[in-house]
C-alpha positions in Angstrom: 25.5 10.8 -13.0 28.6 12.8 -12.9 30.6 12.7 -9.2 32.2 16.3 -7.8 35.9 16.3 -8.7 38.4 15.0 -7.0 35.6 11.2 -6.6 36.1 8.2 -8.7 32.9 7.5 -10.1 31.3 4.2 -8.6 32.0 1.7 -10.6 29.0 -1.1 -11.7 26.5 1.4 -9.4 22.7 1.6 -9.8 21.2 5.1 -11.7 19.4 6.1 -9.1 18.3 9.7 -10.5 13.6 9.1 -10.4 12.1 9.1 -14.0 10.9 12.6 -15.3 7.2 11.3 -14.3 8.5 11.1 -9.8 9.8 13.8 -10.2 7.3 16.3 -11.3 4.8 13.9 -8.6 7.2 15.0 -6.2 6.9 18.8 -7.3 3.4 18.7 -6.7 2.6 21.3 -3.6 0.4 19.1 -0.9 0.1 21.0 1.4 0.2 19.3 4.8 2.6 21.3 6.7 1.9 24.6 5.0 3.1 26.4 1.9 6.6 27.3 2.4 7.5 24.0 4.2 6.3 22.2 1.5 8.1 24.6 -1.2 11.7 24.2 1.0 11.0 20.2 0.5 10.3 20.2 -2.4 13.8 22.6 -3.0 15.7 20.7 -0.8 15.2 17.2 -2.7 16.1 19.0 -5.7 19.5 19.7 -4.4 20.4 16.4 -2.9 19.5 15.0 -6.0 21.5 17.5 -6.9 18.7 18.2 -10.1 19.4 22.1 -8.9 23.6 21.6 -10.0 25.8 22.9 -6.3 27.1 25.6 -7.1 24.3 27.3 -9.9 22.4 30.0 -9.6 18.4 29.3 -8.1 16.0 31.6 -10.4 13.1 32.3 -8.1 10.8 34.0 -11.0 11.4 30.3 -12.4 10.1 28.4 -9.1 7.1 29.9 -9.4 6.1 30.0 -12.7 7.3 25.8 -12.4 5.1 25.5 -8.7 2.7 28.2 -10.0 2.6 30.8 -6.5 3.8 34.0 -5.5 7.5 33.9 -4.8 7.1 35.5 -1.3 6.6 31.8 -0.4 10.2 30.6 -2.5 12.3 33.7 -0.5 11.5 32.2 2.5 12.2 28.6 2.1 15.3 29.8 0.5 16.0 31.5 4.3 15.6 28.8 5.7 17.5 26.4 2.9 20.1 29.2 3.7 20.4 28.3 7.1 20.7 24.8 7.4 23.5 25.7 3.8 22.7 24.3 1.1 21.8 27.7 0.3 24.3 30.7 -0.8 22.7 34.8 -0.9 25.8 36.4 -3.1 25.4 40.1 -2.8 23.5 41.6 -6.2 23.2 37.2 -7.8 20.7 36.4 -6.0 20.1 32.5 -4.6 22.9 30.4 -5.6 23.2 26.6 -4.4 25.9 25.8 -2.2 29.3 24.5 -4.0 30.0 20.8 -3.3 32.7 20.8 -1.1 35.9 20.4 -1.6 38.7 17.3 -1.3 40.1 19.8 1.5 37.5 21.1 2.9 36.0 17.2 3.1 39.1 16.3 4.8 38.8 18.9 7.3 35.2 18.6 8.0 36.6 14.3 9.1 39.5 15.7 10.5 36.5 17.5 12.9 33.9 14.5 12.8 36.9 12.4 14.3 38.2 14.5 17.2 34.2 15.1 18.1 32.0 12.0 17.8 33.9 9.7 18.8 34.4 11.8 21.8 30.3 12.1 22.0 30.0 8.4 21.9 31.9 7.7 25.0 30.2 10.1 27.5 26.7 9.6 25.7 27.3 6.0 27.3 27.5 6.5 30.1 25.6 9.5 30.1 22.2 9.1 28.0 19.1 8.8 29.9 17.6 4.6 29.3 14.1 6.7 28.2 16.6 8.2 24.9 18.4 5.0 24.9 16.1 3.0 24.4 14.9 5.5 21.4 17.9 5.7 20.1 17.9 2.1 19.5 13.9 2.0 18.3 15.7 5.1 16.0 18.7 2.7 14.2 15.9 -0.1 14.3 13.8 1.6 12.4 16.6 2.9 10.0 18.1 -0.6 8.9 15.0 -2.1 7.8 13.7 0.5 5.8 16.4 1.9 4.4 14.8 0.9 1.1 12.1 2.9 1.5 13.6 6.0 2.7 14.5 8.5 0.0 18.1 9.2 0.1 17.1 12.9 0.9 14.9 11.0 4.3 17.8 8.8 5.1 20.1 11.5 5.2 18.1 13.5 8.0 17.0 10.0 9.7 21.9 10.0 9.7 21.7 13.5 11.0 19.2 13.2 14.0 20.9 9.7 15.0 24.0 12.0 15.3 22.4 14.3 16.6 21.6 11.9 19.7 24.5 11.1 20.5 26.1 14.0 20.8 23.1 15.6 23.1 23.2 12.4 24.9 27.1 13.7 25.9 25.8 16.3 28.1 28.5 18.6 26.4 26.5 21.0 24.7 29.3 22.2 22.7 30.1 19.2 21.0 26.4 18.9 19.7 26.4 22.5 18.7 29.3 22.4 16.6 28.1 19.6 15.0 25.3 20.9 14.1 26.6 23.8 13.0 28.6 21.5 10.4 26.1 20.6 8.4 28.5 17.6 8.4 25.2 15.6 6.9 23.0 17.4 4.0 27.0 17.6 2.5 28.1 14.6 2.5 24.9 12.9 1.3 25.3 15.2 -1.8 28.2 13.6 -2.8 27.3 10.2 -3.1 23.7 10.1 -4.3 23.0 6.0 -3.8 21.3 3.9 -1.4 24.7 1.4 -0.9 26.2 4.0 1.3 22.9 4.0 3.2 23.2 -0.1 3.4 26.7 0.2 4.3 26.5 3.1 7.1 23.2 0.4 9.2 26.0 -2.1 9.7 27.7 0.5 11.9 25.0 2.1 13.1 23.9 -1.2 15.1 27.3 -1.9 16.6 27.6 1.4 17.7 23.6 1.7 19.5 24.8 -1.6 20.8 27.9 -0.6 22.2 25.9 2.6 24.2 23.0 0.3 25.1 25.7 -1.5 27.0 26.7 1.5 28.4 30.3 0.3 26.9 31.8 3.8 26.4 34.8 2.4 25.2 33.3 0.3 22.8 30.5 3.0 21.7 34.1 5.3 21.0 35.6 2.4 18.6 32.6 2.5 16.6 32.0 5.7 16.1 35.6 6.6 15.4 35.2 3.5 12.8 32.2 4.4 11.5 33.2 8.5 10.7 36.5 6.5 9.0 34.5 4.1 6.9 32.2 7.0 5.9 35.3 8.8 4.8 37.1 6.3 2.5 33.3 5.5 1.1 33.3 8.4 -0.6 37.4 8.1 -1.4 38.0 4.5 -1.1 37.7 1.7 -0.2 35.6 1.7 3.2 38.3 -0.2 6.2 37.6 -3.3 7.6 36.4 -4.0 11.2 
């Protein structure tokens, strides 16, 4: 897989792209959650795995033929994807896959995260209820135990959920809403589509969860700062040492 501009290729990284047969299998409509939800999941998976390239036009007619359905549920699914930042609608040009983040955008995004998320972790250590703390600990343990089982887009969901739990636990709704609007995790995971990212992040998640469970505000803030810094370095170079 060719990396986006400004980012080095992963030397020796295994090819994590699915086979053609597995792609066809994933594109079968499961009809478990409703037609629109199924279409949403199919298109989203294709975007996250770069099967739909960044900044490329998404043909509604082609999708309708491939999936054997009308255009209406596809349009509804694309509207849902637009709401989370993976799709953009251009005047007179239809729906397009969102462009890949530039280096400047990545720098700006992580600058904001470094301002907000360590602060959120500090206050989550003090303000989270015991029940929410147990739920977060279980969530981190599940992510760690099933790192190799989750699909990459599934792991992105769970990573986003973890950070949302911490932001919500901080008690600061402005931080929670701001981080939610960034859609940071979806775009970042599109940049680095291999399981090594998930494996390396799991240890850092564990350090954050341990500090939170001890109600260690300083430790939670430091662990989150290390995690955000390493997440950035994983995109552009070697991770920091703890």
